[in-house]
PDBQT receptor file of N, H, CA, C and O in Angstrom, charges set to zero:
ATOM      1  N   GLY A   1      -7.411   6.272  -2.051  1.00  0.00    +0.000 N 
ATOM      2  CA  GLY A   1      -7.741   6.833  -0.792  1.00  0.00    +0.000 C 
ATOM      3  C   GLY A   1      -6.794   7.947  -0.355  1.00  0.00    +0.000 C 
ATOM      4  O   GLY A   1      -7.238   8.966   0.174  1.00  0.00    +0.000 OA
ATOM      5  N   TYR A   2      -5.505   7.761  -0.571  1.00  0.00    +0.000 N 
ATOM      6  H   TYR A   2      -5.144   6.933  -1.000  1.00  0.00    +0.000 HD
ATOM      7  CA  TYR A   2      -4.524   8.748  -0.114  1.00  0.00    +0.000 C 
ATOM      8  C   TYR A   2      -4.748  10.102  -0.790  1.00  0.00    +0.000 C 
ATOM      9  O   TYR A   2      -4.754  11.137  -0.122  1.00  0.00    +0.000 OA
ATOM     10  N   ARG A   3      -4.928  10.097  -2.092  1.00  0.00    +0.000 N 
ATOM     11  H   ARG A   3      -4.922   9.256  -2.634  1.00  0.00    +0.000 HD
ATOM     12  CA  ARG A   3      -5.096  11.363  -2.818  1.00  0.00    +0.000 C 
ATOM     13  C   ARG A   3      -6.340  12.112  -2.367  1.00  0.00    +0.000 C 
ATOM     14  O   ARG A   3      -6.322  13.339  -2.272  1.00  0.00    +0.000 OA
ATOM     15  N   GLU A   4      -7.402  11.403  -2.093  1.00  0.00    +0.000 N 
ATOM     16  H   GLU A   4      -7.417  10.407  -2.170  1.00  0.00    +0.000 HD
ATOM     17  CA  GLU A   4      -8.627  12.052  -1.601  1.00  0.00    +0.000 C 
ATOM     18  C   GLU A   4      -8.419  12.609  -0.201  1.00  0.00    +0.000 C 
ATOM     19  O   GLU A   4      -8.903  13.697   0.110  1.00  0.00    +0.000 OA
ATOM     20  N   GLN A   5      -7.708  11.881   0.639  1.00  0.00    +0.000 N 
ATOM     21  H   GLN A   5      -7.314  10.997   0.386  1.00  0.00    +0.000 HD
ATOM     22  CA  GLN A   5      -7.453  12.329   2.010  1.00  0.00    +0.000 C 
ATOM     23  C   GLN A   5      -6.577  13.579   2.031  1.00  0.00    +0.000 C 
ATOM     24  O   GLN A   5      -6.832  14.498   2.808  1.00  0.00    +0.000 OA
ATOM     25  N   VAL A   6      -5.545  13.620   1.182  1.00  0.00    +0.000 N 
ATOM     26  H   VAL A   6      -5.338  12.873   0.551  1.00  0.00    +0.000 HD
ATOM     27  CA  VAL A   6      -4.615  14.752   1.146  1.00  0.00    +0.000 C 
ATOM     28  C   VAL A   6      -5.339  16.047   0.782  1.00  0.00    +0.000 C 
ATOM     29  O   VAL A   6      -4.952  17.121   1.244  1.00  0.00    +0.000 OA
ATOM     30  N   LYS A   7      -6.376  15.958  -0.031  1.00  0.00    +0.000 N 
ATOM     31  H   LYS A   7      -6.691  15.086  -0.406  1.00  0.00    +0.000 HD
ATOM     32  CA  LYS A   7      -7.138  17.143  -0.422  1.00  0.00    +0.000 C 
ATOM     33  C   LYS A   7      -7.745  17.858   0.790  1.00  0.00    +0.000 C 
ATOM     34  O   LYS A   7      -8.009  19.059   0.734  1.00  0.00    +0.000 OA
ATOM     35  N   LYS A   8      -7.963  17.130   1.872  1.00  0.00    +0.000 N 
ATOM     36  H   LYS A   8      -7.749  16.154   1.917  1.00  0.00    +0.000 HD
ATOM     37  CA  LYS A   8      -8.586  17.682   3.081  1.00  0.00    +0.000 C 
ATOM     38  C   LYS A   8      -7.555  18.289   4.036  1.00  0.00    +0.000 C 
ATOM     39  O   LYS A   8      -7.934  18.998   4.968  1.00  0.00    +0.000 OA
ATOM     40  N   TRP A   9      -6.278  18.029   3.827  1.00  0.00    +0.000 N 
ATOM     41  H   TRP A   9      -5.970  17.453   3.070  1.00  0.00    +0.000 HD
ATOM     42  CA  TRP A   9      -5.232  18.501   4.728  1.00  0.00    +0.000 C 
ATOM     43  C   TRP A   9      -4.816  19.923   4.353  1.00  0.00    +0.000 C 
ATOM     44  O   TRP A   9      -4.911  20.301   3.185  1.00  0.00    +0.000 OA
ATOM     45  N   PRO A  10      -4.360  20.711   5.315  1.00  0.00    +0.000 N 
ATOM     46  CA  PRO A  10      -3.947  22.080   5.004  1.00  0.00    +0.000 C 
ATOM     47  C   PRO A  10      -2.705  22.153   4.104  1.00  0.00    +0.000 C 
ATOM     48  O   PRO A  10      -2.544  23.105   3.341  1.00  0.00    +0.000 OA
ATOM     49  N   GLU A  11      -1.841  21.157   4.196  1.00  0.00    +0.000 N 
ATOM     50  H   GLU A  11      -1.971  20.383   4.816  1.00  0.00    +0.000 HD
ATOM     51  CA  GLU A  11      -0.638  21.123   3.360  1.00  0.00    +0.000 C 
ATOM     52  C   GLU A  11      -0.300  19.671   3.035  1.00  0.00    +0.000 C 
ATOM     53  O   GLU A  11      -0.400  18.791   3.890  1.00  0.00    +0.000 OA
ATOM     54  N   SER A  12       0.094  19.439   1.809  1.00  0.00    +0.000 N 
ATOM     55  H   SER A  12       0.175  20.154   1.115  1.00  0.00    +0.000 HD
ATOM     56  CA  SER A  12       0.435  18.092   1.367  1.00  0.00    +0.000 C 
ATOM     57  C   SER A  12       1.793  17.676   1.927  1.00  0.00    +0.000 C 
ATOM     58  O   SER A  12       2.748  18.447   1.840  1.00  0.00    +0.000 OA
ATOM     59  N   PRO A  13       1.903  16.479   2.498  1.00  0.00    +0.000 N 
ATOM     60  CA  PRO A  13       3.205  15.995   2.972  1.00  0.00    +0.000 C 
ATOM     61  C   PRO A  13       4.240  15.944   1.845  1.00  0.00    +0.000 C 
ATOM     62  O   PRO A  13       5.424  16.181   2.082  1.00  0.00    +0.000 OA
ATOM     63  N   LEU A  14       3.810  15.643   0.645  1.00  0.00    +0.000 N 
ATOM     64  H   LEU A  14       2.848  15.450   0.452  1.00  0.00    +0.000 HD
ATOM     65  CA  LEU A  14       4.726  15.617  -0.493  1.00  0.00    +0.000 C 
ATOM     66  C   LEU A  14       5.308  17.006  -0.740  1.00  0.00    +0.000 C 
ATOM     67  O   LEU A  14       6.509  17.141  -0.975  1.00  0.00    +0.000 OA
ATOM     68  N   ASP A  15       4.469  18.033  -0.689  1.00  0.00    +0.000 N 
ATOM     69  H   ASP A  15       3.493  17.923  -0.499  1.00  0.00    +0.000 HD
ATOM     70  CA  ASP A  15       4.957  19.406  -0.877  1.00  0.00    +0.000 C 
ATOM     71  C   ASP A  15       5.976  19.785   0.193  1.00  0.00    +0.000 C 
ATOM     72  O   ASP A  15       6.975  20.443  -0.096  1.00  0.00    +0.000 OA
ATOM     73  N   VAL A  16       5.715  19.363   1.434  1.00  0.00    +0.000 N 
ATOM     74  H   VAL A  16       4.904  18.828   1.669  1.00  0.00    +0.000 HD
ATOM     75  CA  VAL A  16       6.637  19.650   2.539  1.00  0.00    +0.000 C 
ATOM     76  C   VAL A  16       7.984  18.974   2.285  1.00  0.00    +0.000 C 
ATOM     77  O   VAL A  16       9.033  19.594   2.462  1.00  0.00    +0.000 OA
ATOM     78  N   CYS A  17       7.959  17.722   1.877  1.00  0.00    +0.000 N 
ATOM     79  H   CYS A  17       7.107  17.219   1.733  1.00  0.00    +0.000 HD
ATOM     80  CA  CYS A  17       9.205  16.986   1.609  1.00  0.00    +0.000 C 
ATOM     81  C   CYS A  17       9.973  17.587   0.435  1.00  0.00    +0.000 C 
ATOM     82  O   CYS A  17      11.193  17.732   0.504  1.00  0.00    +0.000 OA
ATOM     83  N   VAL A  18       9.279  17.934  -0.629  1.00  0.00    +0.000 N 
ATOM     84  H   VAL A  18       8.287  17.817  -0.686  1.00  0.00    +0.000 HD
ATOM     85  CA  VAL A  18       9.928  18.535  -1.798  1.00  0.00    +0.000 C 
ATOM     86  C   VAL A  18      10.599  19.843  -1.404  1.00  0.00    +0.000 C 
ATOM     87  O   VAL A  18      11.743  20.095  -1.781  1.00  0.00    +0.000 OA
ATOM     88  N   LYS A  19       9.892  20.675  -0.647  1.00  0.00    +0.000 N 
ATOM     89  H   LYS A  19       8.963  20.470  -0.340  1.00  0.00    +0.000 HD
ATOM     90  CA  LYS A  19      10.439  21.957  -0.216  1.00  0.00    +0.000 C 
ATOM     91  C   LYS A  19      11.683  21.749   0.652  1.00  0.00    +0.000 C 
ATOM     92  O   LYS A  19      12.672  22.466   0.498  1.00  0.00    +0.000 OA
ATOM     93  N   TRP A  20      11.638  20.779   1.555  1.00  0.00    +0.000 N 
ATOM     94  H   TRP A  20      10.834  20.197   1.680  1.00  0.00    +0.000 HD
ATOM     95  CA  TRP A  20      12.762  20.514   2.455  1.00  0.00    +0.000 C 
ATOM     96  C   TRP A  20      13.975  20.015   1.678  1.00  0.00    +0.000 C 
ATOM     97  O   TRP A  20      15.087  20.498   1.892  1.00  0.00    +0.000 OA
ATOM     98  N   ILE A  21      13.775  19.062   0.786  1.00  0.00    +0.000 N 
ATOM     99  H   ILE A  21      12.872  18.670   0.613  1.00  0.00    +0.000 HD
ATOM    100  CA  ILE A  21      14.886  18.493   0.014  1.00  0.00    +0.000 C 
ATOM    101  C   ILE A  21      15.486  19.548  -0.911  1.00  0.00    +0.000 C 
ATOM    102  O   ILE A  21      16.707  19.678  -0.998  1.00  0.00    +0.000 OA
ATOM    103  N   ASN A  22      14.632  20.300  -1.600  1.00  0.00    +0.000 N 
ATOM    104  H   ASN A  22      13.640  20.194  -1.529  1.00  0.00    +0.000 HD
ATOM    105  CA  ASN A  22      15.130  21.325  -2.523  1.00  0.00    +0.000 C 
ATOM    106  C   ASN A  22      15.799  22.485  -1.787  1.00  0.00    +0.000 C 
ATOM    107  O   ASN A  22      16.560  23.239  -2.392  1.00  0.00    +0.000 OA
ATOM    108  N   GLY A  23      15.528  22.635  -0.505  1.00  0.00    +0.000 N 
ATOM    109  H   GLY A  23      14.910  22.022  -0.013  1.00  0.00    +0.000 HD
ATOM    110  CA  GLY A  23      16.132  23.706   0.272  1.00  0.00    +0.000 C 
ATOM    111  C   GLY A  23      17.536  23.408   0.755  1.00  0.00    +0.000 C 
ATOM    112  O   GLY A  23      18.177  24.271   1.355  1.00  0.00    +0.000 OA
ATOM    113  N   HIS A  24      18.023  22.215   0.507  1.00  0.00    +0.000 N 
ATOM    114  H   HIS A  24      17.502  21.514   0.019  1.00  0.00    +0.000 HD
ATOM    115  CA  HIS A  24      19.369  21.838   0.922  1.00  0.00    +0.000 C 
ATOM    116  C   HIS A  24      20.348  21.975  -0.230  1.00  0.00    +0.000 C 
ATOM    117  O   HIS A  24      20.103  21.489  -1.334  1.00  0.00    +0.000 OA
ATOM    118  N   GLU A  25      21.450  22.640   0.041  1.00  0.00    +0.000 N 
ATOM    119  H   GLU A  25      21.649  23.035   0.938  1.00  0.00    +0.000 HD
ATOM    120  CA  GLU A  25      22.474  22.851  -0.986  1.00  0.00    +0.000 C 
ATOM    121  C   GLU A  25      23.250  21.565  -1.270  1.00  0.00    +0.000 C 
ATOM    122  O   GLU A  25      23.620  21.286  -2.411  1.00  0.00    +0.000 OA
ATOM    123  N   ARG A  26      23.484  20.800  -0.227  1.00  0.00    +0.000 N 
ATOM    124  H   ARG A  26      23.184  21.027   0.699  1.00  0.00    +0.000 HD
ATOM    125  CA  ARG A  26      24.306  19.604  -0.436  1.00  0.00    +0.000 C 
ATOM    126  C   ARG A  26      23.471  18.484  -1.048  1.00  0.00    +0.000 C 
ATOM    127  O   ARG A  26      22.245  18.465  -0.938  1.00  0.00    +0.000 OA
ATOM    128  N   LYS A  27      24.151  17.578  -1.679  1.00  0.00    +0.000 N 
ATOM    129  H   LYS A  27      25.146  17.593  -1.769  1.00  0.00    +0.000 HD
ATOM    130  CA  LYS A  27      23.505  16.447  -2.325  1.00  0.00    +0.000 C 
ATOM    131  C   LYS A  27      23.042  15.450  -1.264  1.00  0.00    +0.000 C 
ATOM    132  O   LYS A  27      23.818  15.071  -0.387  1.00  0.00    +0.000 OA
ATOM    133  N   LEU A  28      21.813  15.037  -1.341  1.00  0.00    +0.000 N 
ATOM    134  H   LEU A  28      21.183  15.345  -2.053  1.00  0.00    +0.000 HD
ATOM    135  CA  LEU A  28      21.248  14.070  -0.399  1.00  0.00    +0.000 C 
ATOM    136  C   LEU A  28      20.940  12.766  -1.119  1.00  0.00    +0.000 C 
ATOM    137  O   LEU A  28      20.669  12.766  -2.320  1.00  0.00    +0.000 OA
ATOM    138  N   ARG A  29      20.979  11.673  -0.403  1.00  0.00    +0.000 N 
ATOM    139  H   ARG A  29      21.199  11.673   0.572  1.00  0.00    +0.000 HD
ATOM    140  CA  ARG A  29      20.524  10.390  -0.920  1.00  0.00    +0.000 C 
ATOM    141  C   ARG A  29      19.202  10.104  -0.217  1.00  0.00    +0.000 C 
ATOM    142  O   ARG A  29      19.161   9.986   1.008  1.00  0.00    +0.000 OA
ATOM    143  N   VAL A  30      18.116   9.993  -0.992  1.00  0.00    +0.000 N 
ATOM    144  H   VAL A  30      18.149  10.089  -1.987  1.00  0.00    +0.000 HD
ATOM    145  CA  VAL A  30      16.766   9.882  -0.437  1.00  0.00    +0.000 C 
ATOM    146  C   VAL A  30      16.132   8.577  -0.898  1.00  0.00    +0.000 C 
ATOM    147  O   VAL A  30      16.193   8.235  -2.079  1.00  0.00    +0.000 OA
ATOM    148  N   ALA A  31      15.521   7.847   0.039  1.00  0.00    +0.000 N 
ATOM    149  H   ALA A  31      15.471   8.125   0.998  1.00  0.00    +0.000 HD
ATOM    150  CA  ALA A  31      14.745   6.653  -0.289  1.00  0.00    +0.000 C 
ATOM    151  C   ALA A  31      13.286   6.956  -0.001  1.00  0.00    +0.000 C 
ATOM    152  O   ALA A  31      12.936   7.338   1.116  1.00  0.00    +0.000 OA
ATOM    153  N   ASP A  32      12.434   6.789  -1.002  1.00  0.00    +0.000 N 
ATOM    154  H   ASP A  32      12.718   6.479  -1.909  1.00  0.00    +0.000 HD
ATOM    155  CA  ASP A  32      11.000   7.045  -0.885  1.00  0.00    +0.000 C 
ATOM    156  C   ASP A  32      10.274   5.699  -0.877  1.00  0.00    +0.000 C 
ATOM    157  O   ASP A  32       9.939   5.151  -1.927  1.00  0.00    +0.000 OA
ATOM    158  N   PHE A  33      10.037   5.179   0.330  1.00  0.00    +0.000 N 
ATOM    159  H   PHE A  33      10.309   5.624   1.184  1.00  0.00    +0.000 HD
ATOM    160  CA  PHE A  33       9.358   3.889   0.483  1.00  0.00    +0.000 C 
ATOM    161  C   PHE A  33       7.850   4.086   0.365  1.00  0.00    +0.000 C 
ATOM    162  O   PHE A  33       7.284   4.974   1.003  1.00  0.00    +0.000 OA
ATOM    163  N   GLY A  34       7.200   3.253  -0.452  1.00  0.00    +0.000 N 
ATOM    164  H   GLY A  34       7.660   2.532  -0.970  1.00  0.00    +0.000 HD
ATOM    165  CA  GLY A  34       5.772   3.419  -0.689  1.00  0.00    +0.000 C 
ATOM    166  C   GLY A  34       5.526   4.634  -1.571  1.00  0.00    +0.000 C 
ATOM    167  O   GLY A  34       4.614   5.421  -1.318  1.00  0.00    +0.000 OA
ATOM    168  N   CYS A  35       6.344   4.782  -2.606  1.00  0.00    +0.000 N 
ATOM    169  H   CYS A  35       7.085   4.142  -2.811  1.00  0.00    +0.000 HD
ATOM    170  CA  CYS A  35       6.393   6.009  -3.410  1.00  0.00    +0.000 C 
ATOM    171  C   CYS A  35       5.186   6.219  -4.311  1.00  0.00    +0.000 C 
ATOM    172  O   CYS A  35       4.990   7.323  -4.819  1.00  0.00    +0.000 OA
ATOM    173  N   GLY A  36       4.372   5.189  -4.523  1.00  0.00    +0.000 N 
ATOM    174  H   GLY A  36       4.531   4.292  -4.110  1.00  0.00    +0.000 HD
ATOM    175  CA  GLY A  36       3.236   5.360  -5.435  1.00  0.00    +0.000 C 
ATOM    176  C   GLY A  36       3.724   5.605  -6.848  1.00  0.00    +0.000 C 
ATOM    177  O   GLY A  36       4.388   4.751  -7.435  1.00  0.00    +0.000 OA
ATOM    178  N   ASP A  37       3.398   6.772  -7.403  1.00  0.00    +0.000 N 
ATOM    179  H   ASP A  37       2.859   7.466  -6.926  1.00  0.00    +0.000 HD
ATOM    180  CA  ASP A  37       3.811   7.067  -8.778  1.00  0.00    +0.000 C 
ATOM    181  C   ASP A  37       5.089   7.903  -8.840  1.00  0.00    +0.000 C 
ATOM    182  O   ASP A  37       5.341   8.578  -9.838  1.00  0.00    +0.000 OA
ATOM    183  N   ALA A  38       5.887   7.860  -7.789  1.00  0.00    +0.000 N 
ATOM    184  H   ALA A  38       5.682   7.312  -6.978  1.00  0.00    +0.000 HD
ATOM    185  CA  ALA A  38       7.231   8.459  -7.734  1.00  0.00    +0.000 C 
ATOM    186  C   ALA A  38       7.240   9.967  -7.934  1.00  0.00    +0.000 C 
ATOM    187  O   ALA A  38       8.154  10.496  -8.566  1.00  0.00    +0.000 OA
ATOM    188  N   GLN A  39       6.254  10.662  -7.416  1.00  0.00    +0.000 N 
ATOM    189  H   GLN A  39       5.511  10.233  -6.903  1.00  0.00    +0.000 HD
ATOM    190  CA  GLN A  39       6.181  12.115  -7.557  1.00  0.00    +0.000 C 
ATOM    191  C   GLN A  39       7.343  12.829  -6.873  1.00  0.00    +0.000 C 
ATOM    192  O   GLN A  39       7.799  13.868  -7.351  1.00  0.00    +0.000 OA
ATOM    193  N   LEU A  40       7.822  12.283  -5.765  1.00  0.00    +0.000 N 
ATOM    194  H   LEU A  40       7.452  11.439  -5.377  1.00  0.00    +0.000 HD
ATOM    195  CA  LEU A  40       8.950  12.916  -5.081  1.00  0.00    +0.000 C 
ATOM    196  C   LEU A  40      10.165  12.975  -6.011  1.00  0.00    +0.000 C 
ATOM    197  O   LEU A  40      10.789  14.028  -6.147  1.00  0.00    +0.000 OA
ATOM    198  N   ALA A  41      10.496  11.880  -6.636  1.00  0.00    +0.000 N 
ATOM    199  H   ALA A  41       9.989  11.025  -6.526  1.00  0.00    +0.000 HD
ATOM    200  CA  ALA A  41      11.647  11.832  -7.544  1.00  0.00    +0.000 C 
ATOM    201  C   ALA A  41      11.455  12.777  -8.731  1.00  0.00    +0.000 C 
ATOM    202  O   ALA A  41      12.424  13.346  -9.234  1.00  0.00    +0.000 OA
ATOM    203  N   LEU A  42      10.226  12.942  -9.174  1.00  0.00    +0.000 N 
ATOM    204  H   LEU A  42       9.439  12.479  -8.765  1.00  0.00    +0.000 HD
ATOM    205  CA  LEU A  42       9.958  13.813 -10.318  1.00  0.00    +0.000 C 
ATOM    206  C   LEU A  42      10.026  15.295  -9.960  1.00  0.00    +0.000 C 
ATOM    207  O   LEU A  42      10.293  16.130 -10.825  1.00  0.00    +0.000 OA
ATOM    208  N   ARG A  43       9.784  15.630  -8.679  1.00  0.00    +0.000 N 
ATOM    209  H   ARG A  43       9.568  14.952  -7.976  1.00  0.00    +0.000 HD
ATOM    210  CA  ARG A  43       9.652  17.036  -8.291  1.00  0.00    +0.000 C 
ATOM    211  C   ARG A  43      10.873  17.642  -7.599  1.00  0.00    +0.000 C 
ATOM    212  O   ARG A  43      10.925  18.857  -7.409  1.00  0.00    +0.000 OA
ATOM    213  N   VAL A  44      11.847  16.828  -7.222  1.00  0.00    +0.000 N 
ATOM    214  H   VAL A  44      11.805  15.841  -7.377  1.00  0.00    +0.000 HD
ATOM    215  CA  VAL A  44      13.015  17.387  -6.540  1.00  0.00    +0.000 C 
ATOM    216  C   VAL A  44      14.179  17.543  -7.518  1.00  0.00    +0.000 C 
ATOM    217  O   VAL A  44      14.257  16.860  -8.539  1.00  0.00    +0.000 OA
ATOM    218  N   ARG A  45      15.075  18.460  -7.171  1.00  0.00    +0.000 N 
ATOM    219  H   ARG A  45      15.011  19.015  -6.341  1.00  0.00    +0.000 HD
ATOM    220  CA  ARG A  45      16.262  18.691  -8.005  1.00  0.00    +0.000 C 
ATOM    221  C   ARG A  45      17.356  17.661  -7.722  1.00  0.00    +0.000 C 
ATOM    222  O   ARG A  45      18.288  17.503  -8.510  1.00  0.00    +0.000 OA
ATOM    223  N   ASN A  46      17.234  16.972  -6.604  1.00  0.00    +0.000 N 
ATOM    224  H   ASN A  46      16.477  17.100  -5.964  1.00  0.00    +0.000 HD
ATOM    225  CA  ASN A  46      18.236  16.002  -6.177  1.00  0.00    +0.000 C 
ATOM    226  C   ASN A  46      18.145  14.745  -7.049  1.00  0.00    +0.000 C 
ATOM    227  O   ASN A  46      17.087  14.119  -7.108  1.00  0.00    +0.000 OA
ATOM    228  N   PRO A  47      19.227  14.368  -7.722  1.00  0.00    +0.000 N 
ATOM    229  CA  PRO A  47      19.159  13.198  -8.597  1.00  0.00    +0.000 C 
ATOM    230  C   PRO A  47      19.195  11.851  -7.864  1.00  0.00    +0.000 C 
ATOM    231  O   PRO A  47      18.877  10.821  -8.459  1.00  0.00    +0.000 OA
ATOM    232  N   ASP A  48      19.574  11.845  -6.588  1.00  0.00    +0.000 N 
ATOM    233  H   ASP A  48      19.832  12.681  -6.104  1.00  0.00    +0.000 HD
ATOM    234  CA  ASP A  48      19.691  10.579  -5.854  1.00  0.00    +0.000 C 
ATOM    235  C   ASP A  48      18.441  10.276  -5.029  1.00  0.00    +0.000 C 
ATOM    236  O   ASP A  48      18.499  10.230  -3.801  1.00  0.00    +0.000 OA
ATOM    237  N   VAL A  49      17.318  10.072  -5.705  1.00  0.00    +0.000 N 
ATOM    238  H   VAL A  49      17.270  10.109  -6.703  1.00  0.00    +0.000 HD
ATOM    239  CA  VAL A  49      16.083   9.661  -5.048  1.00  0.00    +0.000 C 
ATOM    240  C   VAL A  49      15.765   8.256  -5.534  1.00  0.00    +0.000 C 
ATOM    241  O   VAL A  49      15.623   8.014  -6.732  1.00  0.00    +0.000 OA
ATOM    242  N   TYR A  50      15.656   7.343  -4.592  1.00  0.00    +0.000 N 
ATOM    243  H   TYR A  50      15.771   7.540  -3.619  1.00  0.00    +0.000 HD
ATOM    244  CA  TYR A  50      15.337   5.954  -4.901  1.00  0.00    +0.000 C 
ATOM    245  C   TYR A  50      13.879   5.716  -4.558  1.00  0.00    +0.000 C 
ATOM    246  O   TYR A  50      13.484   5.826  -3.397  1.00  0.00    +0.000 OA
ATOM    247  N   SER A  51      13.080   5.392  -5.560  1.00  0.00    +0.000 N 
ATOM    248  H   SER A  51      13.401   5.303  -6.503  1.00  0.00    +0.000 HD
ATOM    249  CA  SER A  51      11.644   5.190  -5.394  1.00  0.00    +0.000 C 
ATOM    250  C   SER A  51      11.363   3.702  -5.286  1.00  0.00    +0.000 C 
ATOM    251  O   SER A  51      11.735   2.922  -6.163  1.00  0.00    +0.000 OA
ATOM    252  N   LEU A  52      10.696   3.312  -4.190  1.00  0.00    +0.000 N 
ATOM    253  H   LEU A  52      10.394   3.946  -3.477  1.00  0.00    +0.000 HD
ATOM    254  CA  LEU A  52      10.423   1.899  -3.929  1.00  0.00    +0.000 C 
ATOM    255  C   LEU A  52       8.943   1.706  -3.604  1.00  0.00    +0.000 C 
ATOM    256  O   LEU A  52       8.351   2.511  -2.885  1.00  0.00    +0.000 OA
ATOM    257  N   ASP A  53       8.356   0.650  -4.128  1.00  0.00    +0.000 N 
ATOM    258  H   ASP A  53       8.837  -0.004  -4.712  1.00  0.00    +0.000 HD
ATOM    259  CA  ASP A  53       6.957   0.353  -3.831  1.00  0.00    +0.000 C 
ATOM    260  C   ASP A  53       6.683  -1.128  -4.085  1.00  0.00    +0.000 C 
ATOM    261  O   ASP A  53       7.418  -1.794  -4.815  1.00  0.00    +0.000 OA
ATOM    262  N   LEU A  54       5.627  -1.621  -3.478  1.00  0.00    +0.000 N 
ATOM    263  H   LEU A  54       5.030  -1.079  -2.885  1.00  0.00    +0.000 HD
ATOM    264  CA  LEU A  54       5.225  -3.020  -3.685  1.00  0.00    +0.000 C 
ATOM    265  C   LEU A  54       4.687  -3.249  -5.091  1.00  0.00    +0.000 C 
ATOM    266  O   LEU A  54       4.835  -4.333  -5.655  1.00  0.00    +0.000 OA
ATOM    267  N   VAL A  55       4.060  -2.214  -5.653  1.00  0.00    +0.000 N 
ATOM    268  H   VAL A  55       3.940  -1.333  -5.195  1.00  0.00    +0.000 HD
ATOM    269  CA  VAL A  55       3.512  -2.301  -7.003  1.00  0.00    +0.000 C 
ATOM    270  C   VAL A  55       4.104  -1.154  -7.828  1.00  0.00    +0.000 C 
ATOM    271  O   VAL A  55       3.567  -0.047  -7.817  1.00  0.00    +0.000 OA
ATOM    272  N   PRO A  56       5.201  -1.407  -8.540  1.00  0.00    +0.000 N 
ATOM    273  CA  PRO A  56       5.818  -0.340  -9.312  1.00  0.00    +0.000 C 
ATOM    274  C   PRO A  56       4.920   0.070 -10.486  1.00  0.00    +0.000 C 
ATOM    275  O   PRO A  56       4.527  -0.770 -11.296  1.00  0.00    +0.000 OA
ATOM    276  N   VAL A  57       4.604   1.347 -10.570  1.00  0.00    +0.000 N 
ATOM    277  H   VAL A  57       4.923   2.030  -9.912  1.00  0.00    +0.000 HD
ATOM    278  CA  VAL A  57       3.732   1.839 -11.642  1.00  0.00    +0.000 C 
ATOM    279  C   VAL A  57       4.507   2.619 -12.705  1.00  0.00    +0.000 C 
ATOM    280  O   VAL A  57       3.941   3.028 -13.720  1.00  0.00    +0.000 OA
ATOM    281  N   ARG A  58       5.797   2.821 -12.468  1.00  0.00    +0.000 N 
ATOM    282  H   ARG A  58       6.256   2.490 -11.644  1.00  0.00    +0.000 HD
ATOM    283  CA  ARG A  58       6.670   3.486 -13.434  1.00  0.00    +0.000 C 
ATOM    284  C   ARG A  58       7.947   2.670 -13.536  1.00  0.00    +0.000 C 
ATOM    285  O   ARG A  58       8.310   1.998 -12.572  1.00  0.00    +0.000 OA
ATOM    286  N   PRO A  59       8.630   2.701 -14.643  1.00  0.00    +0.000 N 
ATOM    287  CA  PRO A  59       9.860   1.910 -14.795  1.00  0.00    +0.000 C 
ATOM    288  C   PRO A  59      10.952   2.290 -13.791  1.00  0.00    +0.000 C 
ATOM    289  O   PRO A  59      11.802   1.462 -13.462  1.00  0.00    +0.000 OA
ATOM    290  N   GLU A  60      10.937   3.526 -13.304  1.00  0.00    +0.000 N 
ATOM    291  H   GLU A  60      10.246   4.199 -13.570  1.00  0.00    +0.000 HD
ATOM    292  CA  GLU A  60      11.969   3.992 -12.369  1.00  0.00    +0.000 C 
ATOM    293  C   GLU A  60      11.757   3.469 -10.957  1.00  0.00    +0.000 C 
ATOM    294  O   GLU A  60      12.662   3.566 -10.127  1.00  0.00    +0.000 OA
ATOM    295  N   VAL A  61      10.587   2.919 -10.665  1.00  0.00    +0.000 N 
ATOM    296  H   VAL A  61       9.852   2.840 -11.339  1.00  0.00    +0.000 HD
ATOM    297  CA  VAL A  61      10.247   2.463  -9.315  1.00  0.00    +0.000 C 
ATOM    298  C   VAL A  61      10.753   1.037  -9.123  1.00  0.00    +0.000 C 
ATOM    299  O   VAL A  61      10.485   0.150  -9.934  1.00  0.00    +0.000 OA
ATOM    300  N   CYS A  62      11.491   0.837  -8.029  1.00  0.00    +0.000 N 
ATOM    301  H   CYS A  62      11.709   1.557  -7.370  1.00  0.00    +0.000 HD
ATOM    302  CA  CYS A  62      12.023  -0.482  -7.693  1.00  0.00    +0.000 C 
ATOM    303  C   CYS A  62      10.978  -1.264  -6.900  1.00  0.00    +0.000 C 
ATOM    304  O   CYS A  62      10.284  -0.707  -6.050  1.00  0.00    +0.000 OA
ATOM    305  N   LEU A  63      10.879  -2.543  -7.186  1.00  0.00    +0.000 N 
ATOM    306  H   LEU A  63      11.444  -2.995  -7.877  1.00  0.00    +0.000 HD
ATOM    307  CA  LEU A  63       9.984  -3.434  -6.454  1.00  0.00    +0.000 C 
ATOM    308  C   LEU A  63      10.605  -3.760  -5.109  1.00  0.00    +0.000 C 
ATOM    309  O   LEU A  63      11.770  -4.153  -5.045  1.00  0.00    +0.000 OA
ATOM    310  N   THR A  64       9.835  -3.601  -4.017  1.00  0.00    +0.000 N 
ATOM    311  H   THR A  64       8.888  -3.282  -4.069  1.00  0.00    +0.000 HD
ATOM    312  CA  THR A  64      10.351  -3.929  -2.689  1.00  0.00    +0.000 C 
ATOM    313  C   THR A  64       9.771  -5.214  -2.180  1.00  0.00    +0.000 C 
ATOM    314  O   THR A  64      10.098  -5.643  -1.073  1.00  0.00    +0.000 OA
TER     315      THR A  64
């Protein structure tokens, strides 16, 4: 449902978050709750992204 809904929005929230995080020079520690397939962690330059979800679909995703 989420992916279909995002197609209707003028801008993807994920794109906004990636742009914001990548726009910071300093190192950030980011927690992505309800990360799905952990796209945020895959798309940002920041190595400290913690991906959490109820159903981990990738080995990097922590079970919450």
